[in-house]
C-alpha positions in Angstrom: 0.0 -0.1 0.0 1.2 3.5 -0.7 2.0 6.0 2.1 -0.7 8.6 2.3 0.3 12.3 2.4 -1.9 14.5 4.6 -2.0 18.2 4.9 -1.8 20.2 8.2 -5.2 21.1 9.6 -6.1 24.8 9.6 -6.0 26.7 12.8 -9.7 27.1 12.7 -10.0 23.3 12.7 -8.0 23.0 15.8 -10.0 25.6 17.6 -13.2 23.6 16.8 -11.6 20.4 18.0 -10.4 21.8 21.3 -13.7 23.5 22.1 -15.6 20.2 21.5 -13.2 18.3 23.8 -13.5 20.9 26.6 -17.3 20.9 26.3 -17.4 17.1 26.5 -15.3 17.0 29.7 -17.6 19.6 31.3 -20.7 17.7 30.4 -19.3 14.5 31.8 -18.4 16.0 35.2 -21.8 17.8 35.6 -24.5 16.0 37.6 -28.2 16.1 36.7 -29.2 17.4 40.2 -26.7 20.3 40.4 -28.3 23.0 42.5 -25.2 25.3 42.9 -25.5 29.1 42.2 -23.5 28.5 39.1 -26.0 26.1 37.5 -27.4 28.7 35.1 -23.9 29.6 34.0 -23.1 25.9 33.4 -26.4 25.5 31.5 -25.4 28.4 29.3 -22.0 26.8 28.8 -23.7 23.6 27.7 -25.8 25.4 25.2 -22.7 27.1 23.9 -21.0 23.7 23.6 -23.9 22.3 21.6 -23.7 25.4 19.2 -19.9 25.0 18.8 -20.3 21.3 18.2 -22.9 21.9 15.6 -20.7 24.5 14.0 -17.8 22.0 13.8 -20.0 19.4 12.2 -21.2 22.0 9.7 -17.6 22.9 8.8 -16.7 19.2 8.4 -19.7 18.6 6.1 -18.7 21.6 4.0 -15.1 20.2 3.7 -16.3 16.8 2.8 -17.6 17.8 -0.7 -16.2 16.8 -4.0 -13.0 18.6 -5.2 -14.0 21.4 -7.6 -11.6 24.3 -7.1 -9.6 23.4 -10.2 -11.0 21.7 -13.4 -9.7 20.3 -16.7 -11.4 18.8 -19.7 -9.5 16.4 -21.9 -11.4 14.4 -24.4 -13.8 12.2 -22.5 -12.4 13.1 -19.1 -13.8 15.8 -16.9 -11.1 16.2 -14.0 -11.7 18.1 -10.9 -9.1 18.6 -8.1 -8.5 20.5 -5.0 -4.9 21.4 -6.1 -3.4 22.9 -9.3 -2.9 20.3 -12.0 -1.0 21.0 -15.2 -3.2 20.9 -18.3 -0.7 18.6 -20.1 0.4 16.6 -17.1 2.0 13.3 -18.3 -0.4 11.2 -16.3 -3.4 13.0 -18.0 -1.8 12.5 -21.3 -1.4 8.8 -20.6 -5.1 8.4 -19.6 -6.0 10.0 -23.0 -3.8 7.5 -24.7 -5.3 4.7 -22.6 -8.7 5.5 -24.1 -7.4 4.5 -27.6 -5.6 1.5 -26.3 -8.8 0.1 -24.8 -10.7 0.8 -27.9 -8.2 -0.7 -30.2 -7.2 -3.8 -28.1 -10.8 -4.7 -27.5 -12.1 -3.7 -30.9 -14.7 -1.3 -29.3 -16.0 2.1 -30.5 -14.9 5.2 -28.6 -17.6 6.9 -26.5 -18.0 10.5 -25.9 -19.8 10.0 -22.5 -18.0 12.0 -19.9 -16.0 10.3 -17.3 -15.8 12.5 -14.1 -12.5 12.2 -12.2 -12.3 13.7 -8.7 -8.8 14.0 -7.3 -8.1 14.6 -3.6 -4.7 15.9 -2.5 -5.2 14.8 1.1 -5.6 11.1 1.8 -7.4 12.1 5.1 -10.0 14.1 3.2 -10.4 11.4 0.6 -11.0 8.7 3.2 -13.4 11.0 5.1 -15.4 11.7 2.0 -15.7 8.1 1.1 -16.7 7.1 4.6 -19.4 9.7 4.6 -20.8 9.2 1.0 -20.0 5.5 0.4 -19.7 3.9 3.9 -20.0 0.4 2.6 -16.8 0.7 0.4 -13.6 -1.0 1.5 -10.6 1.1 2.4 -8.7 1.7 -0.9 -6.9 4.5 -2.6 -9.3 4.9 -5.6 -12.8 3.8 -6.7 -14.9 3.7 -9.8 -18.7 4.4 -9.4 -21.3 4.0 -12.0 -24.9 5.4 -11.7 -27.7 5.6 -14.2 -26.4 9.0 -15.3 -22.7 9.3 -14.5 -19.4 7.4 -14.6 -17.2 8.6 -11.8 -13.7 8.0 -10.5 -12.6 9.1 -7.0 -8.9 8.9 -6.2 -6.3 10.2 -3.8 -3.3 11.9 -5.5 -0.7 9.7 -3.8 2.4 7.7 -4.6 0.6 5.1 -6.8 -2.0 7.4 -8.3 -0.9 6.5 -11.9 -1.6 2.8 -11.4 -4.8 3.6 -9.6 -6.2 5.9 -12.3 -5.2 3.6 -15.1 -7.2 0.9 -13.4 -10.3 2.9 -12.4 -10.5 4.9 -15.7 -10.3 1.6 -17.7 -13.5 0.6 -15.9 -15.1 3.9 -16.9 -14.0 3.6 -20.6 -15.3 0.0 -20.7 -18.7 0.7 -19.1 -19.3 3.7 -21.3 -19.6 1.3 -24.3 -20.3 -2.2 -22.9 -23.3 -2.9 -20.5 -23.3 -5.8 -18.1 -19.6 -6.7 -18.2 -19.2 -9.7 -15.8 -17.0 -8.9 -12.7 -14.1 -11.3 -13.7 -13.7 -9.6 -17.1 -14.3 -6.1 -15.7 -11.5 -6.5 -13.1 -9.3 -8.6 -15.4 -9.2 -5.8 -18.0 -8.6 -3.2 -15.4 -5.7 -5.2 -14.0 -4.3 -5.5 -17.5 -4.5 -1.9 -18.5 -3.3 -0.5 -15.1 0.1 -1.7 -16.1 2.3 1.0 -17.6 2.5 1.2 -21.3 5.4 -0.7 -22.8 4.8 -3.7 -20.5 2.3 -5.4 -22.8 -0.2 -5.7 -20.0 2.0 -8.1 -18.0 1.1 -7.6 -14.4 4.3 -9.0 -12.8 3.0 -9.4 -9.2 0.0 -11.4 -10.5 2.2 -13.5 -12.8 4.7 -14.3 -10.0 1.9 -15.2 -7.6 0.2 -17.6 -10.0 3.5 -19.3 -11.1 4.3 -19.8 -7.4 0.9 -21.4 -6.9 1.3 -23.6 -10.0 4.7 -24.7 -8.7 3.2 -25.7 -5.4 0.2 -27.2 -7.0 -2.2 -25.2 -4.8 -4.1 -23.5 -7.7 -5.8 -24.6 -10.8 -7.4 -22.1 -13.2 -11.1 -22.5 -13.8 -12.8 -19.9 -16.0 -16.3 -21.2 -15.3 -15.7 -20.5 -11.6 -14.6 -17.0 -12.3 -17.7 -16.4 -14.4 -19.8 -17.3 -11.4 -18.2 -14.6 -9.2 -20.6 -11.8 -10.2 -22.5 -11.8 -6.9 -19.3 -11.7 -5.0 -19.0 -8.5 -3.0 -15.1 -8.7 -2.8 -12.6 -10.6 -4.9 -9.6 -12.2 -3.3 -6.0 -11.5 -4.4 -6.0 -14.8 -6.1 -9.2 -13.9 -8.0 -7.8 -10.6 -9.2 -4.6 -12.5 -10.4 -6.7 -15.2 -12.2 -8.9 -12.6 -13.8 -5.8 -10.8 -15.1 -4.4 -14.1 -16.4 -7.5 -15.0 -18.4 -7.6 -11.6 -19.9 -3.9 -11.6 -20.8 -4.2 -15.1 -22.3 -7.2 -14.0 -24.4 -5.6 -10.8 -25.7 -2.0 -11.9 -26.2 -1.8 -15.7 -26.8 -3.4 -16.3 -30.3 -5.4 -14.1 -32.6 -8.2 -16.6 -32.5 -8.6 -16.1 -28.7 -8.6 -12.3 -29.1 -11.3 -12.6 -31.7 -13.2 -14.8 -29.3 -13.1 -12.0 -26.7 -14.0 -9.4 -29.2 -17.1 -11.4 -30.3 -18.2 -11.8 -26.7 -17.9 -8.0 -26.0 -19.7 -7.3 -29.3 -22.6 -9.5 -28.2 -22.8 -7.9 -24.8 -23.0 -4.5 -26.5 -25.7 -5.6 -28.9 -27.8 -7.8 -26.7 -26.9 -6.9 -23.1 -26.0 -10.7 -22.5 -23.9 -13.4 -24.1 -23.0 -17.0 -23.7 -20.0 -17.3 -21.4 -16.5 -17.6 -22.8 -15.9 -20.8 -21.0 -18.8 -22.5 -23.1 -17.2 -21.2 -26.2 -13.9 -23.0 -25.4 -15.9 -26.2 -24.6 -17.6 -25.8 -28.0 -14.2 -25.9 -29.6 -13.2 -29.0 -27.6 -10.4 -27.0 -25.9 -9.2 -27.4 -22.4 -9.0 -23.7 -21.4 -7.3 -24.4 -18.0 -4.5 -26.4 -19.5 -3.9 -23.7 -22.2 -3.8 -21.1 -19.5 -1.3 -23.0 -17.4 1.1 -23.5 -20.4 0.7 -19.8 -21.4 1.7 -18.5 -17.9 4.7 -20.7 -17.8 5.8 -19.5 -21.2 5.1 -15.8 -20.2 7.2 -16.3 -17.1 10.2 -17.1 -19.3 10.0 -13.9 -21.3 12.0 -10.8 -20.5 10.0 -7.8 -19.2 8.5 -5.8 -22.0 8.7 -8.7 -24.6 
């Protein structure tokens, strides 16, 4: 995991915090039956504490809005940040190229549906925003969210933001043109395209993990199992690795396999549903699991970038 960078709180925030703490201490020490001459004064202090606490909560709610101080439009991307961002930042340029990579590699049309990208400079503010607006989400550095009307990416501008944005924006580019992408394929494609250009989509940590599991004979690839994960709330690291492996195998092993994936995606676009890819291999009397095991071993022998 990347180290999060956090900004110093403003002096006004500290004042709010100290007032709240002092008020809490006073309230705990006060008894309900206090008849002292100072009870009215204590009552006024309690009211003041409540007002201050409400004010602090109000300030927090204002701060936990989406970044919008700076904005940038590049092709399909609508980028909003709470810090200045160069209009031709190399990462933004890479995301624009990624749009064409996804389109060409998957034989898909390019969409003009906007993808809204919200960048938080502070990891603390990012986490607080996600806890407030998406409390069911796990603790991660970036997220893709799709609604009926918008495709959105939320991310912290941290040490691994390039990888994070390539992953999440891939989801957005894909969902803009293909409805109902199954979970394994959605994540497998994102894991493929999150890798920096020039690496041919080889996700080295996933490859090493699976090769080690194959060597120990503790893992067997099974595409039909992956296709049944759509109702799973959270994938395991092995699931992410296997999803990437199937995608890389389909796209890079043989032209016939890439055409099989292209046909599957085209059917999803046209009909909203399609027979699973595992059934297509069975129809060709091919053992997909054996083919993938052989492919991964060959891939592990290649030098990086080959």
